[in-house]
C-alpha positions in Angstrom: 35.0 27.4 70.9 35.3 24.0 72.6 34.6 25.2 75.9 31.6 26.7 74.6 30.2 23.5 73.1 31.0 21.7 76.2 28.9 24.4 78.3 25.4 24.5 75.2 25.6 20.7 75.7 24.9 20.5 78.9 22.8 23.4 79.3 20.8 21.4 76.7 20.9 18.3 78.8 19.9 19.7 81.8 17.0 21.5 80.4 15.7 18.8 78.6 15.5 17.2 82.1 13.9 19.9 83.5 11.8 20.0 80.9 10.9 16.3 81.5 9.9 17.0 85.2 13.8 15.7 86.2 17.1 16.2 86.4 20.0 13.9 86.3 21.3 12.7 89.7 24.6 11.7 88.5 25.7 10.5 91.9 22.8 7.9 92.1 23.1 4.3 91.3 19.4 4.5 89.9 19.5 7.9 87.9 18.1 7.6 84.2 18.7 10.5 81.4 16.0 10.1 78.9 16.5 12.9 76.3 14.7 12.7 72.6 16.5 15.1 70.5 18.3 14.2 67.4 22.2 14.4 67.2 23.8 17.1 66.7 25.9 17.3 63.4 30.0 18.0 62.9 29.9 21.2 61.0 32.5 21.4 58.1 34.5 24.8 57.7 32.5 25.4 54.2 28.7 24.5 55.7 25.7 26.6 55.0 26.5 30.5 55.5 23.4 30.1 58.3 25.3 27.3 60.3 28.6 29.3 60.3 26.5 32.5 61.3 25.2 30.6 64.1 28.7 29.5 65.4 30.2 33.2 64.4 27.3 34.4 67.3 28.3 31.7 69.3 31.7 33.0 69.1 31.1 36.4 70.8 30.0 34.6 74.3 32.6 32.0 74.6 33.9 33.3 78.3 30.3 33.8 79.4 30.0 30.3 78.0 32.8 29.0 79.7 31.9 30.0 83.3 28.0 28.8 82.6 29.5 25.4 82.1 31.5 25.2 85.3 29.1 26.5 87.3 26.7 23.8 85.6 28.6 20.7 85.9 29.4 22.1 89.7 26.2 22.5 90.4 25.3 18.8 88.7 28.4 17.3 91.2 27.3 19.3 94.6 30.5 19.4 95.2 32.1 16.3 94.1 35.9 16.3 93.8 35.2 15.4 89.8 33.5 18.9 89.0 36.1 21.0 90.8 38.8 18.8 88.7 36.8 19.4 85.7 36.2 23.3 86.4 39.9 23.7 87.1 40.5 22.7 83.7 37.9 24.7 81.8 39.5 27.9 83.1 43.1 26.9 81.8 42.1 25.5 78.7 42.4 28.5 76.2 43.5 29.2 72.7 44.1 26.9 69.6 46.6 24.7 71.3 44.5 23.3 73.8 42.2 23.3 71.2 43.9 20.6 69.7 44.8 18.9 72.6 41.0 18.1 73.3 40.7 16.2 69.4 43.7 14.1 70.6 42.4 13.5 73.3 38.8 12.9 71.5 40.4 10.3 69.3 42.6 8.7 72.1 39.1 8.0 73.6 37.4 6.5 70.7 36.1 9.7 68.8 33.3 9.8 72.0 32.1 13.0 72.8 28.3 12.4 73.7 26.8 13.8 76.9 23.3 12.5 76.6 21.4 9.0 76.2 19.9 9.5 73.2 17.7 8.4 70.6 18.8 9.0 67.6 17.0 8.0 64.1 19.0 7.5 60.6 18.1 10.6 59.0 20.3 12.9 60.9 23.4 11.2 60.4 24.5 8.1 58.0 25.0 5.0 59.6 28.9 5.4 59.1 29.5 8.7 60.6 27.3 7.4 64.0 29.9 4.6 64.3 32.6 6.9 63.8 32.0 10.8 65.1 28.9 10.2 67.1 28.5 8.3 70.4 26.4 5.7 70.8 23.4 6.3 72.6 24.3 5.8 77.0 23.9 8.0 79.9 27.0 9.7 81.2 29.1 10.4 84.1 32.3 12.5 84.9 34.4 10.4 85.8 35.9 10.3 89.2 39.8 10.3 88.8 42.2 11.3 91.1 44.3 13.0 88.2 42.1 15.6 87.9 43.0 16.0 83.8 40.5 16.5 81.3 41.8 14.0 78.9 41.5 10.9 81.4 38.2 12.5 82.3 37.2 12.3 78.8 39.1 9.1 77.8 36.9 6.8 80.7 33.7 8.9 79.4 34.4 7.2 75.8 35.0 3.9 77.3 31.6 4.3 79.4 29.5 5.4 75.9 29.8 1.6 74.7 27.5 -1.2 77.3 30.3 -3.1 79.0 27.7 -5.4 79.5 28.6 -9.2 80.5 28.7 -11.1 76.7 25.1 -12.3 75.7 23.8 -14.7 72.8 20.7 -11.8 71.2 18.6 -12.8 68.5 16.0 -10.3 67.3 12.6 -11.9 65.8 11.3 -9.3 63.7 7.7 -9.2 62.6 7.8 -7.9 58.3 4.2 -9.0 57.3 2.1 -7.1 55.2 0.8 -4.8 58.3 4.3 -3.5 58.8 4.5 -0.7 56.2 7.9 0.2 54.7 8.7 3.0 56.2 7.9 1.5 59.6 9.5 -1.6 58.6 12.4 1.0 57.9 11.9 2.6 61.7 12.0 -1.0 63.3 15.6 -1.7 61.3 16.8 1.8 62.7 15.9 0.8 66.3 17.9 -2.4 65.7 20.7 -0.9 64.7 20.7 1.3 67.8 20.2 -1.4 70.1 23.6 -2.9 68.2 25.3 0.6 68.6 25.2 0.2 72.2 26.7 -2.8 72.6 29.9 -4.3 73.0 30.2 -6.4 69.8 32.6 -9.4 69.1 33.3 -13.2 69.1 33.7 -12.8 72.9 31.8 -10.3 73.4 27.9 -9.7 72.8 26.9 -12.0 69.6 24.0 -10.7 67.7 21.5 -12.8 65.0 18.1 -12.3 63.5 15.4 -14.0 62.4 12.6 -12.4 60.2 9.8 -13.8 59.8 5.5 -13.1 58.1 3.5 -16.5 57.1 7.3 -17.9 56.6 10.5 -17.7 58.5 14.2 -16.5 57.2 17.1 -17.0 59.5 18.7 -13.7 58.3 22.1 -14.0 60.2 23.6 -15.8 62.6 25.1 -15.3 66.0 28.5 -16.5 64.5 28.2 -14.4 60.9 29.4 -10.6 62.2 31.6 -9.6 64.8 32.1 -6.4 63.8 29.8 -3.7 64.7 29.9 -2.3 61.2 29.1 -5.2 59.1 26.2 -6.0 61.5 24.9 -2.9 61.2 25.4 -2.7 57.6 23.5 -6.4 57.4 20.6 -4.9 59.6 20.1 -2.5 56.9 19.9 -4.7 54.2 16.9 -7.0 55.8 14.1 -7.1 53.0 9.8 -7.5 54.4 8.4 -11.1 54.0 5.3 -9.0 54.0 2.6 -12.0 54.6 0.9 -13.5 57.6 2.3 -13.4 61.1 3.0 -17.0 62.1 5.1 -15.6 65.4 4.9 -19.0 66.7 6.7 -20.8 63.9 9.2 -17.9 64.3 10.0 -18.5 67.6 11.1 -22.2 67.3 12.9 -21.5 64.4 14.6 -19.1 66.8 14.6 -22.0 69.4 16.1 -25.1 67.2 18.1 -23.0 64.7 19.2 -19.5 65.4 20.1 -20.7 69.6 22.8 -23.6 68.4 26.1 -24.1 68.4 26.0 -24.7 64.9 24.5 -21.0 64.8 27.4 -19.5 66.9 25.7 -19.9 70.8 27.8 -20.4 72.9 27.5 -23.4 75.7 25.3 -22.4 79.3 28.6 -23.3 80.8 30.2 -20.6 80.3 27.8 -18.4 82.0 26.5 -16.7 78.8 22.8 -15.7 78.4 20.6 -16.5 76.0 18.3 -13.4 75.0 15.5 -13.4 72.4 14.1 -9.8 71.6 10.4 -10.1 69.6 8.8 -6.9 67.7 5.8 -7.5 66.4 2.6 -5.5 65.5 0.0 -8.1 65.2 -2.1 -10.7 66.5 -0.3 -14.3 65.5 -2.0 -16.6 63.8 -0.5 -19.3 65.3 0.0 -20.8 68.9 2.6 -18.9 71.0 2.1 -20.2 74.1 3.2 -23.5 74.4 6.5 -23.1 72.0 7.1 -19.3 74.3 7.1 -22.4 77.7 9.4 -24.2 75.6 11.9 -21.8 74.6 11.9 -20.3 78.0 12.2 -24.0 79.6 15.4 -24.0 77.1 17.2 -21.2 78.8 16.5 -18.1 76.4 14.8 -15.0 78.2 12.5 -14.0 76.1 11.6 -9.6 75.8 8.2 -9.2 73.4 7.9 -5.5 72.3 4.2 -4.8 71.2 3.7 -1.9 68.5 -0.2 0.2 67.5 -2.0 -3.2 66.9 -0.2 -5.6 68.5 -2.2 -8.0 71.0 -1.0 -7.5 75.0 -2.1 -11.2 75.9 -0.3 -12.7 73.1 2.8 -10.6 74.5 2.6 -11.9 77.6 2.1 -15.3 76.5 6.0 -14.9 75.0 7.5 -13.2 77.2 9.4 -13.9 80.2 8.2 -13.4 84.1 7.8 -10.5 85.7 5.7 -9.0 82.4 6.0 -5.6 84.0 10.0 -6.1 82.8 10.1 -7.9 80.0 6.6 -6.6 77.9 6.8 -2.9 76.2 4.7 -1.6 73.9 5.2 1.4 71.9 2.1 3.6 69.8 4.0 3.7 66.5 7.5 2.2 64.8 7.9 6.2 65.0 8.6 6.1 68.8 9.8 2.6 69.2 13.4 4.4 69.6 12.8 5.5 72.8 12.9 2.2 73.9 16.5 2.1 73.3 17.3 3.1 76.5 15.5 1.1 78.1 16.6 -2.2 77.4 20.7 -0.8 77.4 19.9 -0.5 80.8 18.5 -4.1 81.1 21.3 -5.3 79.5 24.4 -3.4 80.1 22.8 -3.3 83.6 22.5 0.1 86.1 25.9 1.6 86.9 27.4 1.5 90.3 29.5 4.7 92.0 32.7 2.6 90.1 31.1 2.8 87.1 30.4 -1.1 86.6 28.1 -2.5 84.8 28.5 -6.4 85.5 25.3 -7.5 85.9 24.4 -10.6 84.5 21.3 -11.6 82.3 19.6 -14.6 83.9 21.7 -17.5 84.7 24.6 -15.5 85.5 26.0 -16.9 89.0 27.2 -14.2 91.7 30.2 -14.5 94.5 28.5 -16.5 96.5 26.9 -18.7 94.1 23.8 -17.8 94.3 21.7 -17.2 90.8 21.0 -13.4 90.0 19.6 -12.0 87.0 18.1 -9.0 84.9 14.6 -9.2 87.5 15.8 -11.1 90.4 17.2 -9.5 92.5 17.7 -10.4 96.0 15.1 -9.3 98.6 16.1 -8.3 102.1 14.5 -10.8 103.9 17.0 -13.2 103.1 14.9 -15.5 101.2 18.3 -15.8 98.7 16.5 -15.7 95.5 15.0 -19.0 96.6 11.4 -19.5 94.0 8.8 -20.4 96.1 6.9 -22.0 93.0 9.4 -24.1 93.0 8.9 -25.7 96.5 5.3 -26.4 95.9 1.9 -25.0 95.0 -1.3 -25.5 94.2 -2.1 -23.3 90.9 -3.7 -25.2 88.5 -2.1 -23.7 85.3 0.8 -21.6 86.1 2.6 -20.4 89.7 4.4 -16.9 89.3 6.5 -16.0 92.5 5.4 -13.0 94.1 8.3 -12.2 97.1 7.6 -14.6 99.7 4.7 -16.1 97.8 3.2 -17.1 95.4 0.1 -16.2 92.9 -1.7 -18.5 90.3 -2.2 -17.2 86.9 -4.0 -18.9 84.1 -3.0 -19.5 80.4 -4.3 -17.5 77.7 -8.1 -18.2 77.1 -9.1 -18.2 80.8 -9.5 -16.3 84.1 -8.9 -17.2 87.5 -11.8 -18.5 89.7 -12.7 -16.8 93.1 -10.1 -19.0 94.4 -7.4 -17.7 93.4 -6.0 -21.1 92.4 -7.9 -22.8 89.7 -9.1 -21.5 85.6 -12.4 -21.5 83.6 -12.3 -20.9 79.9 -13.9 -17.1 79.2 -15.5 -16.1 75.8 -12.5 -14.3 74.4 -14.9 -11.8 72.3 -15.8 -10.6 75.7 -12.7 -9.5 76.9 -12.4 -7.2 73.9 -11.8 -7.9 69.9 -11.3 -6.0 66.6 -13.8 -7.4 64.4 -16.0 -4.6 62.3 -18.7 -6.5 62.7 -19.5 -9.9 64.2 -16.8 -11.6 67.1 -17.6 -15.4 66.9 -15.3 -17.2 70.3 -13.5 -20.4 69.1 -11.8 -22.3 72.1 -9.1 -19.9 73.4 -9.3 -17.2 70.6 -11.9 -16.0 68.1 -12.8 -14.9 64.7 -14.7 -12.5 62.8 -17.0 -12.6 60.6 -19.5 -10.2 58.3 -23.1 -9.2 58.4 -25.5 -10.5 55.5 -24.4 -8.0 52.6 -20.8 -8.2 53.6 -17.4 -10.1 52.9 -15.0 -10.4 55.4 -11.5 -8.2 54.3 -8.3 -10.0 54.0 -7.1 -8.6 57.4 -9.9 -11.3 58.5 -11.0 -8.4 61.0 -12.5 -5.7 58.8 -15.8 -6.2 56.4 -16.7 -4.4 53.1 -20.0 -4.3 51.0 -19.7 -7.2 49.1 -20.6 -7.4 44.9 -23.3 -9.6 45.2 -24.0 -9.9 41.7 -20.1 -11.3 41.9 -21.3 -13.4 44.5 -23.9 -15.3 41.9 -27.0 -14.2 40.2 -29.1 -15.3 37.7 -29.9 -12.7 35.2 -30.1 -13.7 31.9 -28.2 -10.4 30.5 -27.0 -8.0 33.2 -27.1 -7.9 36.8 -26.6 -4.2 38.5 -25.7 -4.5 42.5 -28.4 -2.4 44.6 -27.7 -1.9 48.1 -28.1 -5.7 49.6 -29.2 -7.2 46.9 -29.1 -7.2 43.1 -31.4 -6.3 40.0 -31.4 -7.7 36.5 -31.2 -5.4 33.1 -31.6 -6.2 29.9 -29.3 -4.9 26.6 -30.1 -2.2 24.2 -33.0 -3.8 22.0 -34.4 -6.2 24.8 -36.9 -5.9 27.5 -36.9 -7.2 30.8 -39.6 -10.1 31.1 -42.1 -10.6 34.2 -40.0 -12.8 35.8 -37.9 -9.5 36.3 -34.9 -11.7 35.3 -35.0 -13.3 31.6 -34.7 -10.8 28.3 -36.6 -10.8 25.0 -36.0 -9.0 22.7 -37.9 -6.0 21.3 -40.1 -6.1 18.5 -38.8 -2.8 16.2 -41.0 -3.4 14.2 -44.9 -3.3 15.9 -43.6 0.0 16.6 -43.6 1.5 13.0 -41.9 0.5 10.0 -41.5 1.7 6.1 -41.5 -1.6 4.3 -43.7 -2.2 1.5 -44.0 -5.7 1.8 -42.4 -7.7 5.3 -40.8 -6.1 7.7 -38.6 -8.2 10.0 -37.2 -7.6 13.7 -33.3 -7.6 13.3 -31.4 -7.0 16.9 -33.0 -3.6 17.9 -34.1 -2.8 14.7 -35.8 -4.4 11.7 -35.2 -5.2 7.9 -37.5 -5.1 4.8 -38.8 -8.2 2.7 -40.9 -8.6 -0.6 -43.8 -11.7 -1.4 -43.2 -14.4 -3.2 -42.5 -13.2 -7.0 -41.1 -10.3 -5.7 -37.6 -8.1 -5.1 -36.8 -6.1 -3.0 -35.3 -2.7 -4.7 -32.2 -1.0 -3.7 -34.0 1.5 -1.3 -34.1 -1.7 1.0 -38.2 -0.4 1.7 -40.3 -1.3 -1.8 -40.5 -4.5 -3.7 -40.6 -4.9 -7.8 -42.5 -7.9 -9.5 -39.6 -10.6 -10.0 -38.7 -13.0 -12.5 -40.1 -15.5 -10.3 -37.8 -18.4 -11.3 -34.8 -16.4 -11.7 -35.7 -15.4 -7.5 -35.5 -19.3 -6.7 -37.4 -22.3 -7.3 -37.2 -26.3 -6.5 -38.1 -27.4 -9.8 -35.8 -30.4 -10.3 -35.4 -29.8 -14.5 -37.7 -26.9 -16.0 -38.7 -23.8 -14.4 -41.2 -21.3 -16.3 -42.4 -18.0 -15.1 -45.9 -17.7 -15.1 -46.7 -14.5 -13.7 -46.1 -14.4 -10.0 -45.4 -17.5 -9.8 -43.8 -20.7 -11.8 -44.5 -24.0 -13.1 -42.1 -27.4 -13.4 -41.5 -29.4 -16.4 -39.3 -32.7 -17.4 -36.7 -33.2 -19.8 -37.3 -35.6 -22.5 -38.0 -39.2 -21.3 -39.0 -38.3 -18.0 -42.4 -37.8 -16.5 -42.9 -35.3 -14.1 -44.1 -36.4 -10.0 -47.2 -36.4 -8.6 -46.0 -33.5 -6.4 -45.7 -31.1 -9.6 -42.0 -30.8 -8.6 -39.7 -33.7 -9.0 -39.7 -36.0 -12.5 -39.1 -39.8 -12.8 -38.0 -41.8 -16.1 -40.4 -42.8 -18.3 -41.3 -46.7 -18.0 -39.2 -48.7 -21.4 -40.3 -52.0 -19.7 -43.5 -51.7 -20.9 -42.6 -50.5 -24.2 -41.1 -54.1 -24.5 -38.1 -56.2 -23.1 -36.0 -59.5 -23.3 -35.0 -60.2 -20.0 -35.5 -63.9 -18.3 -37.2 -62.8 -15.2 -37.6 -59.3 -14.2 -37.3 -55.8 -15.9 -36.1 -53.0 -14.0 -36.5 -49.6 -15.7 -32.5 -47.6 -15.6 -32.8 -43.9 -16.8 -33.8 -44.3 -20.4 -33.1 -48.0 -20.8 -33.9 -51.0 -18.6 -31.8 -53.9 -16.6 -32.3 -57.6 -15.7 -32.6 -59.5 -12.7 -33.7 -62.7 -11.4 -35.7 -64.0 -8.7 -34.8 -65.6 -5.5 -32.9 -68.7 -6.3 -31.4 -67.5 -9.5 -28.3 -66.1 -10.8 -28.4 -63.7 -13.4 -26.1 -65.3 -16.7 -23.3 -63.6 -18.4 -26.0 -62.3 -21.1 -27.3 -59.7 -18.3 -30.5 -61.3 -19.6 -31.4 -65.2 -18.5 -31.4 -66.8 -14.9 -29.8 -70.0 -13.7 -30.5 -71.9 -10.5 -28.5 -70.9 -7.4 -27.5 -72.1 -3.8 -30.1 -70.7 -2.5 -28.2 -71.1 1.2 -24.9 -69.7 -0.2 -27.0 -66.8 -1.7 -27.4 -65.7 2.0 -30.0 -66.7 4.3 -31.5 -65.9 8.0 -31.1 -69.6 9.5 -29.7 -69.2 13.1 -28.1 -72.6 13.0 -28.2 -75.1 9.9 -29.9 -73.6 6.2 -30.6 -75.9 3.9 -31.2 -75.3 0.4 -34.5 -76.8 -1.6 -35.0 -75.7 -5.2 -35.7 -72.0 -5.5 -35.5 -71.6 -1.8 -34.2 -73.2 1.5 -35.4 -74.6 5.0 -33.9 -73.9 8.4 -32.8 -76.9 10.8 -31.5 -76.9 14.3 -28.6 -78.3 16.0 -29.2 -81.7 18.6 -30.6 -80.4 21.5 -32.6 -77.8 20.3 -35.8 -77.6 18.4 -37.0 -74.9 15.4 -39.2 -72.1 16.8 -42.3 -71.3 15.0 -40.8 -68.5 12.8 -38.8 -71.5 11.2 -35.7 -69.7 11.7 -34.6 -69.5 14.8 -34.0 -72.6 17.6 -34.4 -72.7 21.1 -33.0 -74.9 24.0 -35.3 -78.4 23.8 -37.0 -80.3 27.2 -34.6 -82.0 28.0 -37.3 -83.4 30.7 -39.8 -84.2 27.9 -36.7 -86.5 26.4 -36.8 -89.0 28.9 -35.8 -88.8 32.7 -34.7 -91.3 35.7 -36.3 -88.8 38.8 -38.2 -90.2 40.9 -40.2 -87.5 41.4 -39.4 -83.9 39.8 -37.2 -83.2 37.0 -36.1 -79.5 36.0 -34.1 -78.5 32.7 -31.0 -76.9 33.0 -28.7 -76.1 30.0 -28.6 -79.3 27.6 -29.4 -81.6 30.5 -31.6 -81.7 33.5 -31.2 -81.8 37.6 -33.9 -83.9 40.3 -35.9 -82.2 42.5 -38.1 -83.5 45.6 -41.7 -82.7 46.4 -42.6 -80.9 49.4 -42.1 -83.4 52.7 -39.3 -85.1 50.8 -35.4 -84.6 50.3 -32.7 -85.7 47.7 -31.0 -88.6 48.1 -27.3 -88.9 47.8 -28.2 -90.4 44.0 -29.9 -87.0 43.2 -32.6 -89.0 41.5 -34.5 -90.6 44.7 -36.4 -89.1 47.4 -37.3 -90.0 51.2 -39.9 -88.8 53.2 -39.0 -85.8 55.2 -40.4 -84.6 59.1 -42.9 -82.5 57.1 -43.3 -80.4 60.8 -39.5 -79.9 60.9 -39.5 -78.3 57.4 -41.8 -75.3 58.2 -45.5 -75.7 59.7 -48.5 -73.2 60.5 -50.1 -75.2 63.1 -51.0 -72.6 66.0 -50.2 -75.7 68.4 -48.8 -78.9 67.5 -47.9 -80.6 64.3 -48.2 -84.2 63.9 -46.3 -85.5 60.9 -48.9 -87.5 58.7 -46.8 -89.2 56.3 -45.7 -87.1 53.7 -47.4 -84.1 55.3 -48.9 -83.1 58.5 -51.9 -82.3 60.1 -52.8 -80.0 63.2 -53.8 -80.3 67.0 -55.1 -78.4 69.8 -53.8 -78.5 73.4 -55.9 -79.9 76.3 -58.8 -77.5 76.5 -58.8 -76.0 72.9 -60.6 -77.4 69.8 -59.3 -76.7 66.1 -60.7 -74.2 64.2 -62.3 -75.2 60.7 -59.1 -74.1 59.0 -57.8 -76.9 60.8 -54.9 -74.8 62.1 -56.0 -72.1 64.5 -57.6 -73.6 68.1 -60.2 -72.1 69.9 -60.5 -72.7 73.9 -63.5 -75.6 74.3 -66.8 -75.5 76.0 -66.0 -76.9 78.5 -69.8 -77.0 80.4 -71.1 -78.2 76.9 -68.7 -81.3 77.4 -70.7 -82.1 80.1 -70.9 -80.6 83.8 -72.5 -81.5 87.3 -74.3 -78.4 88.1 -77.2 -78.3 89.1 -78.7 -74.7 88.1 -76.0 -72.9 85.9 -72.9 -73.9 83.9 -70.4 -71.2 83.5 -66.9 -71.3 81.9 -63.6 -71.0 83.4 -60.8 -71.6 81.3 -60.3 -75.3 80.9 -62.7 -76.2 83.6 -66.5 -74.7 84.8 -68.2 -72.7 87.9 -71.4 -73.3 88.4 -73.9 -70.6 89.7 -77.5 -71.0 91.1 -80.6 -69.1 89.6 -82.0 -66.3 91.6 -83.6 -67.2 94.6 -81.3 -69.8 95.4 -77.5 -70.3 96.7 -74.9 -72.4 95.9 -74.5 -75.3 98.6 -70.6 -76.5 100.2 -70.4 -78.9 97.2 -70.0 -76.5 94.7 -72.1 -77.8 92.7 -76.1 -77.9 94.0 -78.3 -74.9 95.3 -80.6 -74.4 98.2 -83.5 -72.2 98.2 -82.7 -68.8 99.9 -84.7 -68.3 103.2 -85.7 -64.7 103.9 -87.9 -63.3 106.4 -88.3 -60.1 104.3 -91.5 -58.9 102.4 -90.9 -60.2 98.7 -91.1 -57.6 97.0 -92.7 -56.2 94.0 -93.3 -58.8 91.4 -92.7 -56.2 88.4 -89.3 -55.3 90.3 -88.2 -58.8 90.8 -88.9 -59.2 87.2 -87.1 -56.4 86.6 -83.9 -58.1 88.4 -84.4 -61.6 86.6 -83.8 -59.9 83.6 -81.1 -57.4 84.4 -79.0 -61.0 86.2 -79.8 -62.5 82.9 -77.9 -59.9 80.9 -74.9 -59.7 83.4 -74.9 -63.3 83.2 -75.3 -63.0 78.9 -72.3 -60.9 79.2 -70.3 -62.5 81.3 -70.5 -65.4 78.6 -70.1 -63.2 76.1 -66.6 -61.5 77.9 -65.2 -64.9 78.1 -65.5 -66.8 74.7 -64.1 -63.1 73.1 -61.1 -63.5 75.8 -60.5 -67.2 75.4 -60.4 -66.2 71.0 -58.1 -63.4 72.6 -55.6 -65.7 73.5 -55.7 -67.7 70.8 -54.9 -65.2 68.3 -51.8 -64.0 70.4 -50.4 -67.9 70.9 -50.8 -68.0 67.2 -48.6 -64.4 66.8 -46.2 -66.1 69.3 -45.5 -69.1 67.3 -45.1 -67.2 64.0 -42.4 -65.2 65.6 
């Protein structure tokens, strides 16, 4: 039976490899065996009949399977001594004793019977069974054992099943945001459990920590928390999602500052123990990851980024270590994430050599020659010995990436490499691809999504839903009804929509017909009947009958008397009906005689006596005596003085009585006498002295001295000259003072006298001489001589016309000169004012 099982497992492995187009190369250093299959559970003697029957069928071909198993391993090994030893053991192994020996050998080797690198799912076998009964995922190779015994082969194979990697400090950083569904999060945890299953876990081996994040970050357990694989897997199974945002940058920062610390169980870098972080996320980070990831890598942490489904590849590359081809992974769903288990096992454990060793260290390791080696930095064949061209100097604007013997330049997120392959320019994030449903708006080196009119952005900040227009605000009085991108207003029952299509008015049921005998009144969406005055509504609530008007209600003060459909009011004895025909007043007892000294006032059926102002009623309630009028109350502002039957008001010192003979005003202190030389100004109960224009108040605050009037301010256009307490204006040479005695106009130089023989023309502050027609100005610029002509005199009319024209030109020139002078004067006045 055992031989049959061995044969079936081998045949299944080869067929699975063949189905993928590859065959296992057990003797090769670079072999990879990938088989996606469920793990085979142990069969109980009391298992289901179908399973028992299957094993009964297998017994009938046990010998054939033994031969097939031997032949298969011989073919795979292609003549290797290990396969031949295995065939000899297969031929010699028969019966129950041999089966018992195999089981003892299995138990001595750790209970491992796996032959393939499987991606096992937890629903095939519980975690406890996976730990104790099934082999962890690992490639299998027949052991090269000189003894050739099956027990020694299987013992060595069991040792090979666990990854014999050098110790590392491994921290998983897991995204559990809202976009990760519960079932997907369980798949992610299974992936972590299978990863742990393939590693050597212990205080002196690999240590594992876990950082769980969404919009917050939670350090689930530290590197020093679990050193037993079973306890570690159970802790992974207990992790719950946080379900919120995606703060990946914060999670990386937490891992760097809290998870990879000596306090958390991280070992010193001098111990040649690498620090590895594996990030698993399905979305775009909602914070910046570039700088914090660079800081983490600079601190010695090697980062692997695993993206699932909606993960942003650009963000994964920003987070991961170089080269990205070895540190960035992507799977379409969480359902196939287990496919990465073998890849990470190979990466963390290294590729087996011919002796079955897996001692390839992670970045930061030192080989026997003292050279740094790592997962992704194999020594090249050119004798470079791992020199870093970027560290030798480069001219990249952003990022330098080693490329064999040289380097390439790359740009940070949000930038593209220019044609010079060195510098970078900012790119349009939206043009690089986005997942906005409607509108993408570039925002620095990222983008934000917006929605078209009539839509609102959903909580995922990407997709849009039609907005509830009414919920966005409306001006309907009663009911708002959404319609496409807008809304309409409606009214409740009993109301109609007004012309503004927004407000509602109550509908008029009475106008639509009623059966009221007298009066119909609208009542919401119905009506009620009422009766006219003097009638009451009958039991049918529609018809009316004549009523006792007084009993229906009245406004008579005393007595109501019904009178057909109306009523009249009357008064009780001792009262008379007032003019309103409703109220009553007491009859006048004072008019019938009284004994009051001063004033009689009617009071109900009798009267009372009162006194005039200035008197008080005596105890007999009839006679009056003079009183202190001021003590009885007054409205004097300051002082009340009683005078016979009245009083007079007076004011305190410094005040005078106003015309109303009651209030007081401050008296005019200056009018009472002062010692100001010029001007006295009242101030509260006193006064102050001021001076007239052109004077200043002296130190005694009473007398005044003449001041420089011009210095105090003047409105002279040209020159201000002090003149006693005032000033006068003067003009500059060539100007005359205008009638306003302030402004100046240019003087007429010709009018002041000139020595021109013919014509004098003003020119600024002076004048020029000109000659009449037919004359020329002599050298002295004053006298004129007749012009000598050799031509025949022109027509007389022509000459006269020329003379008239010359006179007009001369007159125009003089007028322009005058206006020019006035304009200059105006400009000077403006300048003086400025």
